[in-house]
C-alpha positions as CSV (number, residue, x, y, z in Angstrom):
1,X,9.2,-2.2,11.9
2,X,9.4,-4.1,8.6
3,X,8.0,-3.1,5.3
4,X,5.9,-5.0,2.8
5,X,5.2,-3.8,-0.8
6,X,2.2,-5.6,-2.4
7,X,2.8,-5.8,-6.2
8,X,0.8,-8.9,-7.3
9,X,-2.5,-9.0,-9.3
10,X,-3.1,-9.1,-13.0
11,X,-3.6,-5.4,-13.6
12,X,-6.7,-6.0,-15.8
13,X,-7.9,-2.4,-15.7
14,X,-4.6,-1.5,-17.5
15,X,-5.1,-3.8,-20.5
16,X,-3.5,-4.0,-23.0
17,X,-0.5,-2.5,-21.2
18,X,-0.5,-5.3,-18.7
19,X,-0.8,-8.1,-21.2
20,X,3.0,-7.9,-21.5
21,X,4.1,-7.0,-18.1
22,X,3.2,-6.5,-14.4
23,X,1.5,-3.1,-13.9
24,X,4.0,-2.2,-11.2
25,X,6.8,-2.4,-13.8
26,X,5.1,0.3,-15.9
27,X,6.8,3.6,-16.0
28,X,5.6,6.6,-14.0
29,X,7.5,9.7,-15.3
30,X,11.2,8.5,-15.4
31,X,11.2,5.2,-13.5
32,X,9.2,2.1,-12.9
33,X,6.1,2.3,-10.6
34,X,7.5,-0.1,-8.1
35,X,10.3,2.3,-7.2
36,X,7.9,4.8,-5.5
37,X,6.5,2.5,-2.7
38,X,9.9,1.0,-2.0
39,X,11.3,4.6,-1.6
40,X,8.3,5.5,0.6
41,X,9.3,2.7,3.1
42,X,13.1,3.7,2.9
43,X,12.4,7.3,3.5
44,X,10.5,6.2,6.7
45,X,13.6,4.6,8.0
46,X,12.6,1.0,7.1
47,X,15.4,-1.2,5.9
48,X,13.8,-4.7,5.9
49,X,11.5,-5.0,3.0
50,X,9.5,-7.8,1.3
51,X,8.1,-7.5,-2.1
52,X,5.1,-9.7,-2.8
53,X,4.5,-10.2,-6.5
54,X,2.9,-12.6,-8.9
55,X,2.0,-13.4,-12.5
56,X,4.2,-14.2,-15.4
57,X,6.6,-11.3,-14.9
58,X,7.5,-11.9,-11.3
59,X,11.1,-12.7,-12.4
60,X,11.4,-9.2,-13.8
61,X,11.3,-7.6,-10.5
62,X,14.4,-9.5,-9.5
63,X,16.2,-8.4,-12.6
64,X,15.2,-4.8,-12.1
65,X,15.6,-4.5,-8.3
66,X,18.2,-7.1,-7.4
67,X,19.1,-6.9,-3.8
68,X,17.8,-3.3,-3.4
69,X,21.3,-1.7,-3.6
70,X,19.9,1.2,-5.5
71,X,17.8,2.1,-2.5
72,X,20.5,1.8,0.0
73,X,19.4,-1.7,1.1
74,X,21.6,-4.5,1.8
75,X,18.9,-7.1,1.0
76,X,15.5,-7.2,-0.5
77,X,13.1,-10.1,0.2
78,X,10.7,-11.6,-2.4
79,X,7.7,-13.9,-2.3
80,X,5.1,-15.0,-4.9
81,X,1.4,-14.7,-4.7
82,X,-0.5,-17.3,-6.8
83,X,-3.6,-15.9,-8.5
84,X,-5.6,-12.9,-7.3
85,X,-6.7,-13.5,-3.8
86,X,-6.9,-9.9,-2.7
87,X,-4.7,-7.6,-0.7
88,X,-5.2,-9.4,2.6
89,X,-4.3,-12.6,0.9
90,X,-1.1,-11.1,-0.4
91,X,-0.3,-9.7,3.1
92,X,-0.8,-13.2,4.5
93,X,2.3,-14.3,2.8
94,X,4.4,-11.8,4.8
95,X,3.8,-13.6,8.2
96,X,7.1,-15.5,8.1
97,X,9.0,-12.4,7.0
98,X,7.4,-10.3,9.7
99,X,8.4,-12.7,12.4
100,X,6.1,-11.0,15.0
101,X,7.4,-7.5,14.2
102,X,5.0,-4.7,13.2
103,X,4.7,-4.0,9.4
104,X,4.1,-1.0,7.2
105,X,2.3,-2.2,4.1
106,X,2.3,-0.2,0.9
107,X,0.3,-1.0,-2.2
108,X,2.7,-1.1,-5.2
109,X,0.7,1.2,-7.3
110,X,0.4,4.0,-4.6
111,X,2.5,7.2,-5.1
112,X,2.8,10.0,-2.7
113,X,4.4,13.5,-2.9
114,X,6.1,13.6,0.5
115,X,6.7,10.9,3.1
116,X,5.2,8.9,6.0
117,X,7.8,9.6,8.6
118,X,5.4,11.3,11.1
119,X,2.9,8.5,10.8
120,X,5.5,5.8,11.1
121,X,7.0,7.6,14.3
122,X,3.5,7.8,15.7
123,X,2.8,4.1,15.1
124,X,6.0,3.1,16.8
125,X,4.8,5.0,19.9
126,X,1.4,3.4,19.6
127,X,3.0,0.0,19.9
128,X,0.0,-2.1,19.1
129,X,-3.1,-2.1,16.9
130,X,-3.2,-0.5,13.4
131,X,-3.0,2.9,11.7
132,X,-4.4,4.0,8.4
133,X,-3.7,7.1,6.4
134,X,-6.7,9.0,4.9
135,X,-6.8,11.5,2.0
136,X,-9.6,13.7,0.7
137,X,-10.4,12.8,-2.9
138,X,-12.9,13.8,-5.6
139,X,-14.0,10.2,-6.2
140,X,-14.0,8.2,-2.9
141,X,-16.4,5.6,-4.3
142,X,-13.4,4.1,-6.0
143,X,-11.8,3.3,-2.6
144,X,-12.4,2.2,1.0
145,X,-14.2,5.1,2.6
146,X,-14.1,5.8,6.5
147,X,-17.3,6.6,8.3
148,X,-16.5,9.2,10.9
149,X,-18.1,10.1,14.1
150,X,-16.3,13.1,15.3
151,X,-12.6,12.2,15.2
152,X,-13.3,8.5,15.3
153,X,-13.4,6.0,12.4
154,X,-16.4,3.8,13.3
155,X,-16.2,1.6,10.1
156,X,-14.8,1.5,6.6
157,X,-17.1,0.9,3.7
158,X,-15.5,-0.7,0.6
159,X,-16.3,1.2,-2.7
160,X,-19.6,2.6,-1.5
161,X,-22.0,4.0,-4.1
162,X,-22.9,6.8,-1.7
163,X,-19.8,7.6,0.3
164,X,-20.3,8.9,3.9
165,X,-17.2,11.1,3.8
166,X,-14.9,12.6,1.2
167,X,-11.9,10.6,2.3
168,X,-10.3,7.5,0.9
169,X,-8.2,5.0,2.8
170,X,-4.9,5.2,1.1
171,X,-3.0,2.0,0.4
172,X,-0.6,2.5,3.1
173,X,-1.2,0.7,6.4
174,X,0.5,0.0,9.8
175,X,-0.3,-3.2,11.7
176,X,1.0,-5.1,14.7
177,X,1.7,-8.8,14.5
178,X,-2.0,-9.7,15.2
179,X,-2.8,-8.8,11.6
180,X,-1.9,-12.2,10.4
181,X,-4.3,-13.9,13.0
182,X,-7.1,-11.6,11.7
183,X,-6.4,-12.6,8.1
184,X,-6.8,-16.3,9.0
185,X,-10.4,-15.5,10.2
186,X,-11.6,-13.7,7.0
187,X,-13.9,-15.1,4.4
188,X,-13.8,-14.2,0.8
189,X,-15.9,-11.2,-0.3
190,X,-18.3,-11.2,-3.2
191,X,-15.4,-10.6,-5.4
192,X,-13.8,-13.8,-4.2
193,X,-11.0,-12.0,-2.4
194,X,-9.8,-11.5,1.2
195,X,-10.4,-7.7,1.7
196,X,-8.0,-5.4,3.5
197,X,-11.1,-3.4,4.5
198,X,-12.3,-6.4,6.6
199,X,-8.9,-6.4,8.4
200,X,-9.1,-2.7,9.2
201,X,-12.8,-3.1,10.4
202,X,-11.6,-5.9,12.7
203,X,-9.2,-3.5,14.3
204,X,-11.8,-0.8,14.6
205,X,-14.2,-3.3,16.4
206,X,-11.4,-4.0,18.8
207,X,-10.9,-0.2,19.4
208,X,-7.3,-0.5,18.1
209,X,-7.3,1.5,15.0
210,X,-5.9,5.1,14.6
211,X,-5.7,7.3,11.6
212,X,-3.8,10.4,10.2
213,X,-4.2,12.5,7.2
214,X,-1.5,11.9,4.6
215,X,0.7,15.0,3.8
216,X,0.9,16.1,0.2
217,X,-0.7,14.6,-2.8
218,X,-1.5,10.9,-3.2
219,X,-2.7,8.8,-6.1
220,X,-2.9,5.2,-7.1
221,X,-1.9,4.2,-10.6
222,X,-4.2,1.3,-11.1
223,X,-6.3,2.7,-14.0
224,X,-5.5,4.3,-17.3
225,X,-6.7,7.7,-15.8
226,X,-4.9,7.4,-12.5
227,X,-1.7,6.3,-14.3
228,X,-1.9,9.4,-16.4
229,X,-2.5,11.5,-13.4
230,X,0.4,10.0,-11.5
231,X,2.8,10.8,-14.4
232,X,1.6,14.3,-14.5
233,X,1.9,14.9,-10.7
234,X,5.4,13.5,-10.6
235,X,6.5,15.4,-13.6
236,X,5.1,18.6,-12.3
237,X,6.0,18.5,-8.6
238,X,8.2,15.5,-8.0
239,X,7.7,12.7,-5.5
240,X,9.2,11.6,-2.3
241,X,12.4,10.3,-3.7
242,X,12.9,12.6,-6.7
243,X,13.5,15.7,-4.6
244,X,15.7,13.9,-2.1
245,X,13.2,14.2,0.7
246,X,13.7,11.4,3.3
247,X,13.6,12.2,7.1
248,X,11.9,15.6,7.0
């Protein structure tokens, strides 16, 4: 399984901080935000990783990360997303890199306390389809929200005003190679973007999506409030790479 970190976009919700840099280069506690999703993949035993970035600061990722040696990698791949076409549009750029292998996709502003080893192992055994990770949150209307019937996810609603459950779909996804064919069938949403929720719903309709609850705390860091929270959580309790946790 290969890993993909999506770190494009303009980060407008973090202006004026992101007027001078990509949001994924902003600090979370003692290191740049982008370190956390990369380490999440490394901790899951993934060694082939593609970073999708964009904007005027794309070259700064190469200066910061190099070939990934700091993470124990021999090589780190990069590609560039023009504009803001959405998460699924950014993932589309990973098709050549994936080369028919399954992928674990992590949004570049997602920070977790522990690791995804158990979920990654389960998906390897699953061998096809998709897997999402859910987490109960106080404000699910900010995220994609699963509609549950018993232990089945029957659909995912994107940022609903009245969420049907207290869970958010975290920005960590597992997909087989069919994901790229699905993306090619998508049409832009009202926001003008290709939505990852539409990808997940396509797998649900095919009866090929499973889910797990993510261990430990989780937050994104895409707003001023959530960036502040991420700093507090990491400072207080550490995160998956700060405490040396990897294959537990």
